[in-house]
ROSE-53682 format. One line per field, with one value per residue (C-alpha): x, y, z; chain; residue number from 1. Coordinates in pm, 1 decimal, always signed. Layout:
px	(X  ...) $
py	(Y  ...) $
pz	(Z  ...) $
chaine	(A  ...) $
num	(NUM  ...) $
END
This chain:
px	(+0.0  +143.4  +66.2  +52.8  +217.0  -109.8  -211.1  +126.6  +76.1  -269.6  -146.1  +139.7  -104.2  -333.4  -39.0  +83.2  -257.0  -304.0  +32.7  -42.3  -377.3  -206.7  +56.7  -208.1  -402.4  -85.0  -9.1  -363.4  -332.6  +2.9  -154.4  -442.1  -195.5  +2.1  -315.3  -403.8  -53.0  -52.7  -389.1  -251.6  +52.1  +10.5  -45.0  +269.9  +493.4  +322.7  +373.4  +735.6  +799.5  +650.9  +881.7  +1182.4  +1123.1  +1097.6  +1407.3  +1667.4  +1983.3  +2178.9  +1958.8  +1954.4  +1667.5  +1321.3  +1362.3  +1692.6  +1571.4  +1233.9  +1401.9  +1634.2  +1332.3  +1162.4  +1480.5  +1521.3  +1160.5  +1204.7  +1531.1  +1376.1  +1051.0  +843.0  +523.0  +586.0  +235.7  +263.4  +620.9  +585.3  +349.2  +607.8  +889.8  +801.6  +694.8  +1015.5  +1230.2  +1053.9  +1092.0  +1464.4  +1505.3  +1319.9  +1549.4  +1850.5  +1734.0  +1664.6  +2012.6  +2166.8  +1982.8  +2102.0  +2459.1  +2441.2  +2587.2  +2360.5  +2495.0  +2483.4  +2198.1  +2263.6  +2218.8  +1882.8  +2053.6  +2204.2  +1881.3  +1686.5  +1944.8  +1960.7  +1579.6  +1618.0  +1246.2  +1219.2  +1477.4  +1369.4  +1527.5  +1580.4  +1436.6  +1690.2  +1768.4  +1921.0  +1590.5  +1402.2  +1644.9  +1610.0  +1232.0  +1247.1  +1479.7  +1243.1  +948.0  +1141.8  +1262.1  +926.3  +732.6  +522.7  +586.7) $
py	(+0.0  +331.2  +638.7  +978.1  +1278.0  +1421.3  +1084.6  +1056.5  +1404.7  +1323.3  +995.5  +1179.5  +1441.6  +1172.2  +1001.5  +1333.6  +1421.1  +1069.2  +1081.9  +1431.1  +1314.4  +1014.2  +1238.9  +1477.4  +1187.3  +1055.1  +1400.3  +1426.2  +1083.1  +1181.6  +1503.6  +1308.3  +1064.5  +1356.1  +1510.1  +1183.3  +1154.1  +1516.5  +1481.9  +1186.4  +1385.4  +1592.6  +1959.8  +2077.5  +1855.9  +1972.7  +2339.9  +2275.0  +2087.0  +2375.8  +2618.9  +2389.9  +2368.7  +2746.7  +2816.5  +2900.4  +2812.3  +2494.9  +2233.2  +1866.6  +1617.9  +1672.5  +1431.2  +1582.4  +1943.7  +1869.2  +1691.4  +1990.7  +2225.7  +2021.8  +2019.9  +2397.9  +2464.0  +2247.5  +2422.4  +2770.1  +2651.5  +2736.9  +2566.1  +2371.2  +2429.3  +2808.3  +2845.0  +2644.7  +2908.7  +3181.9  +3020.7  +3122.1  +3482.5  +3535.6  +3396.3  +3612.2  +3923.7  +3853.6  +3794.4  +4118.4  +4313.1  +4146.9  +4261.2  +4618.1  +4636.4  +4500.4  +4757.1  +5043.5  +4906.5  +4833.0  +4534.1  +4246.4  +3906.3  +3622.0  +3372.7  +3104.8  +2736.6  +2602.0  +2413.0  +2734.4  +2927.0  +2668.6  +2619.0  +2990.9  +3024.4  +3309.2  +3321.5  +3494.9  +3757.8  +4122.5  +4356.6  +4730.1  +4955.6  +5127.8  +5448.8  +5619.9  +5593.6  +5728.7  +6021.8  +6101.5  +6105.9  +6333.6  +6569.4  +6576.2  +6659.7  +6947.4  +7083.6  +7057.1  +7179.4  +6869.6  +6827.8) $
pz	(+0.0  -108.2  +101.5  -57.3  +97.7  +233.4  +384.2  +554.5  +697.6  +827.7  +979.3  +1149.7  +1283.3  +1421.4  +1585.1  +1729.0  +1881.8  +2014.3  +2192.0  +2321.7  +2469.3  +2627.8  +2781.8  +2918.5  +3068.7  +3227.2  +3375.3  +3512.5  +3673.2  +3827.2  +3959.2  +4117.4  +4274.6  +4420.1  +4562.6  +4731.7  +4876.3  +4993.9  +5166.4  +5361.1  +5476.0  +5788.9  +5716.4  +5895.9  +5684.1  +5365.4  +5451.6  +5546.8  +5222.4  +5021.8  +5202.1  +5155.1  +4780.7  +4749.4  +4958.9  +4698.2  +4884.2  +4947.2  +5110.4  +5199.4  +5195.3  +5345.0  +5635.7  +5749.1  +5726.7  +5887.9  +6178.8  +6223.1  +6218.8  +6492.9  +6703.7  +6664.2  +6761.4  +7069.1  +7163.7  +7130.9  +7295.7  +6988.9  +6876.5  +6557.8  +6419.7  +6462.1  +6342.1  +6020.4  +5879.5  +5945.9  +5746.4  +5390.9  +5468.0  +5668.4  +5388.0  +5128.4  +5347.5  +5392.3  +5020.0  +4941.6  +5175.9  +5015.3  +4671.5  +4792.8  +4945.5  +4626.2  +4411.9  +4631.5  +4642.2  +5014.6  +5194.9  +5288.4  +5396.1  +5147.4  +5171.3  +5429.8  +5367.5  +5479.6  +5760.7  +5901.1  +5848.4  +6047.3  +6323.8  +6392.0  +6377.9  +6130.3  +6061.8  +6402.0  +6304.7  +6282.7  +6029.0  +6069.7  +5804.7  +5586.2  +5781.3  +5476.7  +5292.1  +5595.3  +5629.1  +5260.1  +5279.5  +5588.0  +5401.6  +5102.9  +5330.4  +5488.1  +5153.1  +4982.4  +5287.1  +5338.8  +5706.4) $
chaine	(A  A  A  A  A  A  A  A  A  A  A  A  A  A  A  A  A  A  A  A  A  A  A  A  A  A  A  A  A  A  A  A  A  A  A  A  A  A  A  A  A  A  A  A  A  A  A  A  A  A  A  A  A  A  A  A  A  A  A  A  A  A  A  A  A  A  A  A  A  A  A  A  A  A  A  A  A  A  A  A  A  A  A  A  A  A  A  A  A  A  A  A  A  A  A  A  A  A  A  A  A  A  A  A  A  A  A  A  A  A  A  A  A  A  A  A  A  A  A  A  A  A  A  A  A  A  A  A  A  A  A  A  A  A  A  A  A  A  A  A  A  A  A  A  A  A  A) $
num	(1  2  3  4  5  6  7  8  9  10  11  12  13  14  15  16  17  18  19  20  21  22  23  24  25  26  27  28  29  30  31  32  33  34  35  36  37  38  39  40  41  42  43  44  45  46  47  48  49  50  51  52  53  54  55  56  57  58  59  60  61  62  63  64  65  66  67  68  69  70  71  72  73  74  75  76  77  78  79  80  81  82  83  84  85  86  87  88  89  90  91  92  93  94  95  96  97  98  99  100  101  102  103  104  105  106  107  108  109  110  111  112  113  114  115  116  117  118  119  120  121  122  123  124  125  126  127  128  129  130  131  132  133  134  135  136  137  138  139  140  141  142  143  144  145  146  147) $
END
């Protein structure tokens, strides 16, 4: 049987769309499996794992880091369930300050490894506002008569 050029094209298109549908179905099944697994995991571990994945420094495996987080919370007498929700916002705030300092050519320490960040309970750390920016805005208010 001899296939013409247009029939070959249509056969290739059918094959392409068939494989694409199969791949999409496979991805959907994987997504459903992940949802089932996540719902079985305790909420604290799920939140910690989400934070760990988003932390953009050197890190080790989930079990090691989670155990370290529990030990740190116990050492600082912190409630695990309350502290786990503070991890990601604290990391994002620190990262935002790092970027602001970098843009204004100011010094800001390099990002710590996740192990160091957890051991030192850096999510509890408070940062001072940039006093140079505050002074500049006060000077502008005085010069322009706003305050």
